[in-house]
C-alpha positions as a Python dict, from the first residue, in 0.01 Angstrom:
ca = {
    (1, 'M'): (0, 0, 0),
    (2, 'K'): (253, 19, 294),
    (3, 'Q'): (238, -207, 593),
    (4, 'G'): (-38, -100, 824),
    (5, 'Y'): (-6, 6, 1184),
    (6, 'Q'): (-277, 78, 1424),
    (7, 'R'): (-90, 344, 1623),
    (8, 'L'): (153, 627, 1537),
    (9, 'R'): (357, 776, 1815),
    (10, 'L'): (546, 1106, 1755),
    (11, 'I'): (884, 1160, 1927),
    (12, 'L'): (1016, 1520, 1911),
    (13, 'G'): (1384, 1596, 1917),
    (14, 'D'): (1369, 1698, 2287),
    (15, 'Q'): (1176, 1391, 2392),
    (16, 'L'): (1468, 1138, 2387),
    (17, 'N'): (1359, 974, 2722),
    (18, 'A'): (1424, 599, 2711),
    (19, 'S'): (1260, 560, 3061),
    (20, 'H'): (925, 683, 2928),
    (21, 'S'): (620, 439, 2993),
    (22, 'W'): (566, 420, 2619),
    (23, 'F'): (868, 193, 2588),
    (24, 'Q'): (771, -57, 2856),
    (25, 'E'): (560, -237, 2595),
    (26, 'K'): (668, -362, 2252),
    (27, 'S'): (408, -381, 1975),
    (28, 'S'): (429, -466, 1611),
    (29, 'D'): (119, -241, 1568),
    (30, 'T'): (295, 79, 1705),
    (31, 'L'): (510, 290, 1484),
    (32, 'Y'): (733, 547, 1639),
    (33, 'L'): (820, 851, 1422),
    (34, 'I'): (1136, 1060, 1479),
    (35, 'A'): (1189, 1313, 1209),
    (36, 'E'): (1437, 1587, 1113),
    (37, 'L'): (1207, 1863, 1043),
    (38, 'H'): (1265, 2180, 828),
    (39, 'Q'): (1027, 2379, 1049),
    (40, 'E'): (1230, 2296, 1355),
    (41, 'A'): (1566, 2359, 1178),
    (42, 'T'): (1463, 2703, 1057),
    (43, 'Y'): (1212, 2870, 1306),
    (44, 'T'): (1515, 3060, 1431),
    (45, 'K'): (1870, 3060, 1301),
    (46, 'H'): (2034, 2797, 1525),
    (47, 'H'): (2403, 2727, 1597),
    (48, 'I'): (2525, 2460, 1367),
    (49, 'Q'): (2651, 2248, 1649),
    (50, 'K'): (2298, 2267, 1791),
    (51, 'V'): (2138, 2129, 1479),
    (52, 'C'): (2408, 1861, 1458),
    (53, 'A'): (2357, 1761, 1820),
    (54, 'F'): (1986, 1732, 1794),
    (55, 'F'): (1990, 1529, 1479),
    (56, 'A'): (2269, 1310, 1604),
    (57, 'A'): (2092, 1238, 1933),
    (58, 'M'): (1761, 1171, 1742),
    (59, 'E'): (1936, 922, 1525),
    (60, 'A'): (2103, 752, 1811),
    (61, 'F'): (1775, 724, 2000),
    (62, 'A'): (1597, 583, 1698),
    (63, 'R'): (1871, 318, 1668),
    (64, 'A'): (1845, 239, 2043),
    (65, 'L'): (1461, 182, 2007),
    (66, 'K'): (1513, -40, 1701),
    (67, 'S'): (1765, -252, 1888),
    (68, 'A'): (1505, -290, 2168),
    (69, 'D'): (1254, -433, 1908),
    (70, 'H'): (1039, -121, 1865),
    (71, 'Q'): (907, -17, 1526),
    (72, 'V'): (1074, 310, 1428),
    (73, 'Y'): (1066, 534, 1117),
    (74, 'Y'): (1357, 778, 1121),
    (75, 'M'): (1318, 1046, 859),
    (76, 'T'): (1609, 1272, 760),
    (77, 'L'): (1580, 1620, 602),
    (78, 'D'): (1588, 1442, 273),
    (79, 'D'): (1280, 1249, 364),
    (80, 'T'): (1085, 1535, 506),
    (81, 'Q'): (1179, 1802, 259),
    (82, 'K'): (857, 1760, 47),
    (83, 'Y'): (628, 1829, 349),
    (84, 'K'): (540, 2193, 429),
    (85, 'D'): (539, 2129, 808),
    (86, 'L'): (481, 1866, 1079),
    (87, 'P'): (97, 1838, 1034),
    (88, 'D'): (156, 1783, 672),
    (89, 'L'): (390, 1496, 737),
    (90, 'L'): (172, 1338, 999),
    (91, 'S'): (-138, 1364, 777),
    (92, 'T'): (49, 1176, 500),
    (93, 'L'): (187, 900, 724),
    (94, 'I'): (-148, 850, 895),
    (95, 'K'): (-306, 792, 554),
    (96, 'E'): (-16, 574, 406),
    (97, 'Y'): (28, 352, 711),
    (98, 'Q'): (-360, 320, 776),
    (99, 'I'): (-316, 459, 1126),
    (100, 'T'): (-622, 438, 1363),
    (101, 'R'): (-477, 616, 1663),
    (102, 'F'): (-227, 907, 1692),
    (103, 'E'): (-39, 967, 2010),
    (104, 'Y'): (220, 1229, 2117),
    (105, 'Q'): (386, 1353, 2423),
    (106, 'L'): (303, 1711, 2536),
    (107, 'P'): (565, 1939, 2379),
    (108, 'D'): (751, 2176, 2614),
    (109, 'E'): (733, 2466, 2359),
    (110, 'F'): (417, 2654, 2333),
    (111, 'R'): (414, 2671, 1953),
    (112, 'L'): (449, 2301, 1910),
    (113, 'R'): (184, 2231, 2172),
    (114, 'E'): (-54, 2454, 1994),
    (115, 'Q'): (40, 2308, 1658),
    (116, 'L'): (-19, 1954, 1760),
    (117, 'A'): (-342, 2032, 1958),
    (118, 'E'): (-486, 2202, 1650),
    (119, 'F'): (-368, 1908, 1424),
    (120, 'S'): (-526, 1646, 1654),
    (121, 'S'): (-851, 1839, 1658),
    (122, 'T'): (-886, 1796, 1282),
    (123, 'L'): (-824, 1415, 1285),
    (124, 'S'): (-1111, 1179, 1206),
    (125, 'I'): (-912, 899, 1399),
    (126, 'E'): (-863, 870, 1771),
    (127, 'S'): (-585, 1085, 1919),
    (128, 'H'): (-424, 1104, 2266),
    (129, 'Y'): (-143, 1289, 2441),
    (130, 'C'): (54, 1219, 2751),
    (131, 'E'): (319, 1387, 2962),
    (132, 'S'): (680, 1355, 2890),
    (133, 'E'): (750, 1202, 3235),
    (134, 'H'): (1068, 1397, 3273),
    (135, 'F'): (1028, 1695, 3516),
    (136, 'Y'): (997, 1690, 3893),
    (137, 'L'): (669, 1855, 3864),
    (138, 'S'): (412, 1731, 3619),
    (139, 'D'): (221, 1964, 3387),
    (140, 'K'): (-95, 1927, 3602),
    (141, 'E'): (94, 2036, 3918),
    (142, 'L'): (235, 2358, 3776),
    (143, 'P'): (-77, 2570, 3836),
    (144, 'K'): (-60, 2499, 4202),
    (145, 'H'): (274, 2686, 4213),
    (146, 'F'): (243, 2948, 3929),
    (147, 'K'): (-21, 3205, 3838),
    (148, 'Q'): (-29, 3423, 3524),
    (149, 'G'): (121, 3765, 3575),
    (150, 'K'): (211, 3705, 3933),
    (151, 'K'): (563, 3772, 4063),
    (152, 'H'): (729, 3462, 4183),
    (153, 'R'): (1049, 3421, 4372),
    (154, 'L'): (1287, 3120, 4325),
    (155, 'E'): (1384, 3063, 4686),
    (156, 'S'): (1024, 2999, 4823),
    (157, 'F'): (963, 2760, 4526),
    (158, 'Y'): (1303, 2592, 4573),
    (159, 'R'): (1240, 2519, 4934),
    (160, 'K'): (906, 2369, 4864),
    (161, 'L'): (1051, 2129, 4605),
    (162, 'R'): (1333, 2035, 4840),
    (163, 'C'): (1076, 1933, 5098),
    (164, 'Q'): (833, 1771, 4855),
    (165, 'F'): (1101, 1549, 4696),
    (166, 'N'): (1320, 1508, 5004),
    (167, 'V'): (1638, 1650, 4840),
    (168, 'L'): (1920, 1736, 5082),
    (169, 'M'): (1685, 1722, 5373),
    (170, 'D'): (1712, 1607, 5734),
    (171, 'N'): (1350, 1540, 5807),
    (172, 'D'): (1186, 1882, 5788),
    (173, 'T'): (1500, 2084, 5792),
    (174, 'P'): (1763, 2149, 5523),
    (175, 'M'): (2087, 1939, 5554),
    (176, 'G'): (2338, 2160, 5728),
    (177, 'G'): (2066, 2378, 5869),
    (178, 'Q'): (2086, 2628, 5562),
    (179, 'W'): (1876, 2629, 5251),
    (180, 'N'): (2107, 2827, 5030),
    (181, 'Y'): (2494, 2859, 5012),
    (182, 'D'): (2499, 3117, 4723),
    (183, 'T'): (2721, 3352, 4911),
    (184, 'A'): (2985, 3075, 4924),
    (185, 'N'): (2947, 3044, 4539),
    (186, 'R'): (3099, 3368, 4420),
    (187, 'N'): (3465, 3314, 4415),
    (188, 'K'): (3694, 3452, 4134),
    (189, 'L'): (3955, 3226, 3995),
    (190, 'K'): (4298, 3342, 4111),
    (191, 'K'): (4613, 3285, 3918),
    (192, 'S'): (4703, 2996, 4144),
    (193, 'D'): (4361, 2827, 4079),
    (194, 'L'): (4404, 2816, 3697),
    (195, 'A'): (4640, 2508, 3707),
    (196, 'E'): (4382, 2308, 3885),
    (197, 'V'): (4093, 2366, 3631),
    (198, 'P'): (4014, 2023, 3476),
    (199, 'T'): (4045, 1965, 3095),
    (200, 'P'): (3684, 1925, 2976),
    (201, 'L'): (3568, 1582, 2881),
    (202, 'M'): (3461, 1602, 2518),
    (203, 'F'): (3330, 1331, 2276),
    (204, 'S'): (3402, 1258, 1902),
    (205, 'N'): (3071, 1207, 1746),
    (206, 'D'): (3097, 1191, 1362),
    (207, 'V'): (2841, 1430, 1220),
    (208, 'T'): (2980, 1435, 860),
    (209, 'E'): (2659, 1325, 709),
    (210, 'I'): (2448, 1566, 909),
    (211, 'L'): (2664, 1857, 805),
    (212, 'Q'): (2620, 1741, 448),
    (213, 'R'): (2243, 1745, 492),
    (214, 'I'): (2239, 2086, 655),
    (215, 'E'): (2438, 2225, 368),
    (216, 'K'): (2224, 2045, 95),
    (217, 'H'): (1910, 2185, 232),
    (218, 'N'): (2035, 2538, 298),
    (219, 'I'): (1958, 2547, 660),
    (220, 'P'): (2068, 2885, 784),
    (221, 'T'): (2304, 2852, 1086),
    (222, 'I'): (2548, 3051, 1299),
    (223, 'G'): (2874, 2957, 1470),
    (224, 'T'): (3133, 2684, 1374),
    (225, 'A'): (3134, 2317, 1359),
    (226, 'S'): (3357, 2032, 1256),
    (227, 'S'): (3283, 1676, 1164),
    (228, 'S'): (3353, 1572, 1522),
    (229, 'L'): (3087, 1677, 1767),
    (230, 'L'): (3205, 1725, 2126),
    (231, 'W'): (2855, 1699, 2290),
    (232, 'P'): (2709, 1382, 2442),
    (233, 'I'): (2428, 1234, 2210),
    (234, 'T'): (2340, 901, 2392),
    (235, 'R'): (2257, 810, 2753),
    (236, 'V'): (2589, 624, 2781),
    (237, 'Q'): (2779, 945, 2693),
    (238, 'A'): (2564, 1158, 2907),
    (239, 'N'): (2615, 935, 3200),
    (240, 'E'): (2991, 937, 3135),
    (241, 'L'): (2983, 1324, 3141),
    (242, 'L'): (2782, 1310, 3461),
    (243, 'R'): (3031, 1087, 3632),
    (244, 'F'): (3322, 1308, 3515),
    (245, 'F'): (3152, 1607, 3654),
    (246, 'C'): (3078, 1445, 3990),
    (247, 'L'): (3430, 1311, 4031),
    (248, 'T'): (3640, 1598, 3870),
    (249, 'C'): (3425, 1908, 3883),
    (250, 'L'): (3169, 1896, 4160),
    (251, 'P'): (3434, 1928, 4447),
    (252, 'R'): (3484, 2294, 4328),
    (253, 'F'): (3175, 2363, 4132),
    (254, 'G'): (2985, 2575, 4372),
    (255, 'Q'): (3298, 2774, 4472),
    (256, 'F'): (3366, 2879, 4112),
    (257, 'Q'): (3030, 2854, 3949),
    (258, 'D'): (3020, 3236, 3882),
    (259, 'A'): (3384, 3267, 3776),
    (260, 'M'): (3506, 3358, 3437),
    (261, 'T'): (3849, 3347, 3279),
    (262, 'E'): (4021, 3380, 2944),
    (263, 'K'): (4370, 3285, 3075),
    (264, 'L'): (4334, 2904, 3007),
    (265, 'K'): (4483, 2856, 2664),
    (266, 'Q'): (4700, 2568, 2543),
    (267, 'V'): (4849, 2553, 2190),
    (268, 'G'): (4607, 2818, 2076),
    (269, 'E'): (4295, 2617, 2180),
    (270, 'E'): (4075, 2737, 2444),
    (271, 'Q'): (4069, 2491, 2745),
    (272, 'G'): (3887, 2698, 3005),
    (273, 'W'): (3546, 2739, 2850),
    (274, 'S'): (3381, 2476, 3070),
    (275, 'L'): (3564, 2535, 3401),
    (276, 'Y'): (3383, 2330, 3661),
    (277, 'H'): (3039, 2336, 3499),
    (278, 'S'): (2865, 2000, 3422),
    (279, 'R'): (2755, 2096, 3064),
    (280, 'L'): (2467, 1849, 3098),
    (281, 'S'): (2208, 2084, 2995),
    (282, 'F'): (2185, 1959, 2639),
    (283, 'A'): (2135, 1605, 2762),
    (284, 'L'): (1883, 1721, 3026),
    (285, 'N'): (1691, 1936, 2786),
    (286, 'C'): (1667, 1662, 2526),
    (287, 'K'): (1553, 1436, 2808),
    (288, 'I'): (1837, 1194, 2746),
    (289, 'L'): (1898, 1227, 3123),
    (290, 'S'): (1623, 1295, 3383),
    (291, 'P'): (1673, 1574, 3641),
    (292, 'K'): (1610, 1325, 3919),
    (293, 'H'): (1879, 1090, 3793),
    (294, 'V'): (2124, 1368, 3765),
    (295, 'V'): (2049, 1514, 4106),
    (296, 'N'): (2042, 1168, 4285),
    (297, 'T'): (2372, 1077, 4121),
    (298, 'A'): (2540, 1397, 4222),
    (299, 'I'): (2402, 1362, 4578),
    (300, 'H'): (2533, 1000, 4583),
    (301, 'Y'): (2887, 1120, 4492),
    (302, 'Y'): (2852, 1389, 4752),
    (303, 'F'): (2794, 1129, 5034),
    (304, 'E'): (3064, 896, 4896),
    (305, 'S'): (3330, 1171, 4861),
    (306, 'K'): (3434, 1157, 5236),
    (307, 'G'): (3444, 1542, 5252),
    (308, 'K'): (3596, 1608, 4916),
    (309, 'I'): (3264, 1757, 4816),
    (310, 'N'): (3129, 1995, 5067),
    (311, 'L'): (2765, 2086, 5114),
    (312, 'A'): (2808, 2438, 4942),
    (313, 'Q'): (2919, 2257, 4617),
    (314, 'I'): (2640, 2012, 4594),
    (315, 'E'): (2362, 2261, 4711),
    (316, 'G'): (2480, 2502, 4442),
    (317, 'F'): (2428, 2231, 4174),
    (318, 'V'): (2110, 2109, 4306),
    (319, 'R'): (1961, 2457, 4315),
    (320, 'Q'): (2020, 2487, 3949),
    (321, 'I'): (1817, 2188, 3857),
    (322, 'V'): (1565, 2126, 4134),
    (323, 'G'): (1524, 2503, 4175),
    (324, 'W'): (1597, 2717, 3874),
    (325, 'R'): (1512, 2468, 3594),
    (326, 'E'): (1179, 2380, 3727),
    (327, 'F'): (1111, 2736, 3823),
    (328, 'V'): (1153, 2884, 3475),
    (329, 'R'): (939, 2612, 3329),
    (330, 'G'): (657, 2702, 3564),
    (331, 'I'): (700, 3067, 3476),
    (332, 'Y'): (692, 2988, 3100),
    (333, 'W'): (368, 2788, 3110),
    (334, 'A'): (182, 3027, 3346),
    (335, 'N'): (248, 3318, 3123),
    (336, 'M'): (252, 3209, 2759),
    (337, 'P'): (170, 3328, 2493),
    (338, 'D'): (168, 3686, 2629),
    (339, 'Y'): (510, 3643, 2780),
    (340, 'A'): (666, 3619, 2437),
    (341, 'N'): (576, 3987, 2378),
    (342, 'A'): (662, 4130, 2715),
    (343, 'N'): (878, 4443, 2696),
    (344, 'Y'): (827, 4628, 3029),
    (345, 'L'): (1123, 4861, 2980),
    (346, 'Q'): (1022, 4941, 2614),
    (347, 'A'): (1367, 4842, 2484),
    (348, 'S'): (1396, 4876, 2116),
    (349, 'R'): (1758, 4895, 1992),
    (350, 'T'): (1893, 4637, 1756),
    (351, 'L'): (2160, 4386, 1849),
    (352, 'P'): (2520, 4514, 1742),
    (353, 'K'): (2645, 4323, 1439),
    (354, 'W'): (2935, 4191, 1642),
    (355, 'F'): (2699, 3956, 1833),
    (356, 'W'): (2742, 3721, 1533),
    (357, 'S'): (3123, 3755, 1513),
    (358, 'G'): (3259, 3844, 1850),
    (359, 'E'): (3468, 4124, 1681),
    (360, 'T'): (3427, 4392, 1948),
    (361, 'K'): (3692, 4585, 2141),
    (362, 'M'): (3511, 4507, 2467),
    (363, 'N'): (3723, 4198, 2580),
    (364, 'C'): (3451, 4032, 2802),
    (365, 'L'): (3193, 4048, 2513),
    (366, 'H'): (3448, 3930, 2268),
    (367, 'H'): (3544, 3634, 2477),
    (368, 'A'): (3176, 3540, 2583),
    (369, 'I'): (3047, 3574, 2230),
    (370, 'K'): (3344, 3409, 2058),
    (371, 'Q'): (3319, 3109, 2301),
    (372, 'S'): (2949, 3084, 2231),
    (373, 'L'): (3017, 3082, 1849),
    (374, 'D'): (3294, 2818, 1889),
    (375, 'F'): (3121, 2595, 2138),
    (376, 'S'): (2747, 2672, 2125),
    (377, 'Y'): (2790, 2716, 2511),
    (378, 'A'): (2848, 2977, 2780),
    (379, 'H'): (2781, 2932, 3149),
    (380, 'H'): (2493, 3127, 3333),
    (381, 'I'): (2700, 3411, 3453),
    (382, 'Q'): (2856, 3481, 3096),
    (383, 'R'): (2492, 3486, 2966),
    (384, 'L'): (2350, 3693, 3247),
    (385, 'M'): (2616, 3929, 3345),
    (386, 'V'): (2814, 3974, 3026),
    (387, 'T'): (2595, 3940, 2702),
    (388, 'G'): (2262, 3984, 2894),
    (389, 'N'): (2388, 4270, 3103),
    (390, 'F'): (2508, 4452, 2797),
    (391, 'C'): (2176, 4408, 2618),
    (392, 'L'): (1990, 4527, 2921),
    (393, 'V'): (2183, 4849, 2975),
    (394, 'A'): (2199, 4911, 2601),
    (395, 'G'): (1819, 4882, 2564),
    (396, 'I'): (1822, 4603, 2304),
    (397, 'S'): (1474, 4473, 2197),
    (398, 'P'): (1391, 4163, 2396),
    (399, 'S'): (1281, 3997, 2076),
    (400, 'N'): (1628, 4051, 1926),
    (401, 'V'): (1783, 3910, 2255),
    (402, 'D'): (1541, 3613, 2261),
    (403, 'D'): (1618, 3518, 1899),
    (404, 'W'): (2005, 3525, 1968),
    (405, 'Y'): (1991, 3323, 2286),
    (406, 'L'): (1754, 3083, 2145),
    (407, 'G'): (1963, 3021, 1835),
    (408, 'I'): (2318, 3022, 1965),
    (409, 'Y'): (2313, 2784, 2270),
    (410, 'I'): (2300, 2415, 2230),
    (411, 'D'): (2073, 2389, 2534),
    (412, 'A'): (1827, 2653, 2429),
    (413, 'I'): (1469, 2544, 2405),
    (414, 'E'): (1207, 2818, 2438),
    (415, 'W'): (1056, 2716, 2769),
    (416, 'V'): (1401, 2742, 2945),
    (417, 'E'): (1553, 3018, 2730),
    (418, 'M'): (1271, 3274, 2736),
    (419, 'P'): (1221, 3318, 3104),
    (420, 'N'): (1596, 3337, 3150),
    (421, 'T'): (1631, 3590, 2871),
    (422, 'R'): (1320, 3802, 2869),
    (423, 'G'): (1264, 3759, 3247),
    (424, 'M'): (1586, 3717, 3446),
    (425, 'S'): (1829, 3880, 3209),
    (426, 'Q'): (1626, 4169, 3044),
    (427, 'F'): (1360, 4236, 3313),
    (428, 'A'): (1110, 4257, 3016),
    (429, 'D'): (850, 4084, 3228),
    (430, 'G'): (851, 4369, 3482),
    (431, 'G'): (971, 4147, 3767),
    (432, 'I'): (780, 3822, 3730),
    (433, 'V'): (1107, 3628, 3753),
    (434, 'G'): (1355, 3865, 3921),
    (435, 'S'): (1324, 4115, 4204),
    (436, 'K'): (1551, 4351, 4035),
    (437, 'A'): (1704, 4432, 3687),
    (438, 'Y'): (2041, 4258, 3669),
    (439, 'A'): (2228, 4554, 3541),
    (440, 'A'): (2587, 4612, 3649),
    (441, 'S'): (2886, 4824, 3567),
    (442, 'G'): (3221, 4701, 3458),
    (443, 'N'): (3322, 4648, 3820),
    (444, 'Y'): (3109, 4332, 3847),
    (445, 'I'): (3291, 4180, 3551),
    (446, 'K'): (3630, 4281, 3689),
    (447, 'K'): (3527, 4125, 4026),
    (448, 'M'): (3437, 3783, 3877),
    (449, 'S'): (3673, 3749, 3580),
    (450, 'D'): (4009, 3845, 3433),
    (451, 'Y'): (3854, 3978, 3113),
    (452, 'C'): (3928, 4341, 3203),
    (453, 'T'): (4312, 4270, 3200),
    (454, 'G'): (4440, 4388, 2858),
    (455, 'C'): (4105, 4524, 2731),
    (456, 'H'): (4096, 4811, 2504),
    (457, 'Y'): (3870, 4993, 2756),
    (458, 'N'): (3968, 5088, 3108),
    (459, 'V'): (3729, 4941, 3356),
    (460, 'S'): (3823, 5208, 3617),
    (461, 'K'): (3710, 5491, 3399),
    (462, 'I'): (3345, 5615, 3338),
    (463, 'E'): (3442, 5909, 3102),
    (464, 'G'): (3694, 5928, 2812),
    (465, 'D'): (3773, 5758, 2488),
    (466, 'D'): (3891, 5443, 2659),
    (467, 'A'): (3621, 5441, 2938),
    (468, 'C'): (3458, 5095, 2981),
    (469, 'P'): (3117, 5130, 2800),
    (470, 'F'): (2951, 4932, 3082),
    (471, 'N'): (3020, 5215, 3327),
    (472, 'S'): (2835, 5503, 3170),
    (473, 'M'): (2576, 5280, 3007),
    (474, 'Y'): (2492, 5141, 3352),
    (475, 'W'): (2425, 5492, 3488),
    (476, 'H'): (2237, 5585, 3177),
    (477, 'F'): (2011, 5278, 3220),
    (478, 'M'): (1948, 5340, 3583),
    (479, 'D'): (1872, 5711, 3512),
    (480, 'R'): (1627, 5658, 3224),
    (481, 'H'): (1454, 5387, 3434),
    (482, 'Q'): (1452, 5582, 3769),
    (483, 'N'): (1068, 5564, 3796),
    (484, 'D'): (1081, 5189, 3754),
    (485, 'F'): (1339, 5117, 4001),
    (486, 'V'): (1388, 5401, 4256),
    (487, 'K'): (1144, 5251, 4522),
    (488, 'N'): (1301, 4902, 4482),
    (489, 'P'): (1488, 4837, 4812),
    (490, 'R'): (1755, 4638, 4613),
    (491, 'T'): (1849, 4949, 4402),
    (492, 'S'): (1770, 5246, 4632),
    (493, 'M'): (2138, 5274, 4719),
    (494, 'V'): (2237, 5310, 4362),
    (495, 'Y'): (2008, 5613, 4330),
    (496, 'S'): (2132, 5759, 4655),
    (497, 'N'): (2490, 5744, 4497),
    (498, 'W'): (2371, 5890, 4167),
    (499, 'Q'): (2217, 6184, 4355),
    (500, 'K'): (2543, 6253, 4526),
    (501, 'K'): (2698, 6337, 4177),
    (502, 'T'): (2682, 6685, 4062),
    (503, 'S'): (2444, 6771, 3774),
    (504, 'E'): (2749, 6842, 3570),
    (505, 'Q'): (2900, 6496, 3646),
    (506, 'Q'): (2568, 6336, 3562),
    (507, 'G'): (2557, 6528, 3239),
    (508, 'R'): (2900, 6418, 3134),
    (509, 'I'): (2825, 6054, 3224),
    (510, 'L'): (2500, 6049, 3034),
    (511, 'S'): (2667, 6214, 2726),
    (512, 'Q'): (2938, 5947, 2726),
    (513, 'A'): (2676, 5669, 2751),
    (514, 'Q'): (2477, 5833, 2465),
    (515, 'Y'): (2785, 5840, 2244),
    (516, 'Y'): (2831, 5462, 2304),
    (517, 'L'): (2455, 5400, 2245),
    (518, 'D'): (2454, 5582, 1921),
    (519, 'N'): (2774, 5378, 1811),
    (520, 'L'): (2712, 5031, 1936),
    (521, 'N'): (2851, 4858, 1629),
    (522, 'S'): (3176, 5029, 1676),
    (523, 'L'): (3234, 4937, 2049),
}
């Protein structure tokens, strides 16, 4: 018989929060379980760097807990392969270790929360759950802000949280007298700006053994990986990346947060993939860093910068965390599980095969997808206005889009991925998240990037063999969904311009788009 413990505490791969109240006490009667689970590695096809990063961060967290004199059982894929799922594993350990009390932190994914709630209801021993103690808003506070099926808007929510948590506030008014500096955050990188873009801080975490385990257990993955993982997997590394961002990137973050470029290449290796972005989302979503710590640290650097960081830069960053990150979490929990099936626009096409290779003649999509496959990363505008925009105007099934985004990005956990994809990007929720569909022609991509230079397609053309597919497909999308959007004040001008075209012009544009839609795999 194995050593007995009174209490088993489960720590999931996205619950690596060293500041949790659990760890304020040390007890030889409490066993912490951290496990590499086949069910988590295979519920969608993940990017291989994503699997490596989660497992490496989990192992590092287990070592840190052990060094702090906690009792920890870390199980690799080798150890867990004989269990059919998480409940099977837990049931076995509870019996083997003579556990009398099971505890867990509330998962942030619906399927896991349901699984653990159902498992706990079957136990003959005492069970208890607590919050993850990570977000600005607790689980109990979310219903005060979010109602199922109701349309919510970020700006109103963001202002409430700024006031509630006293973030960038002068008493009851926003610092600088303005809540939002989004209009100052839409600059394109000019040629003269490229030399100033910082080389990204990358780490060298050895994941050789993890890669071997992934191969041994036939875990299906996408993307590329090496034995040296560039992502932060410990609190020390994550804080180093945070400091690097505040000192090196934050002074121009807001200004260029929507910009995209393919022109930063040195010795054949892409150096411009991260630009001025923090790349802290993996560390945040695994709870290695807390949002309050990240925001407070960035604000501290803003005040200490003596003008090097202006208010528009720091506000743009704060809005992503205090605003958007908390907002999409609220949307998710107010609307699950129905949200996972939302398809307001009845989109049904299948993702083109080049979403798994990047081999498309559309340069913007080639670059954004190839970067995603190489780094398991793309910034928010690449996701929303390149890959997401394409899926929207092409009418790709939201479930297809969900699976791809959930798998390919290192920071993708369902609570944050789904409202961004199914809501903001694909308008599948009918406007719960966004006040309009984020559809755009090639002109937007030309405005915010240099992707159109040298592309096989001509961004200035709507018709013809070399016409940018975004242009005609955008008009096709707006035309087929006219009943959905014609009364929307944010798109009324679009329909006014469409009606100015002759029926012959409209017919040619729609025919051009239909040809592209019938041949998506060849674009």
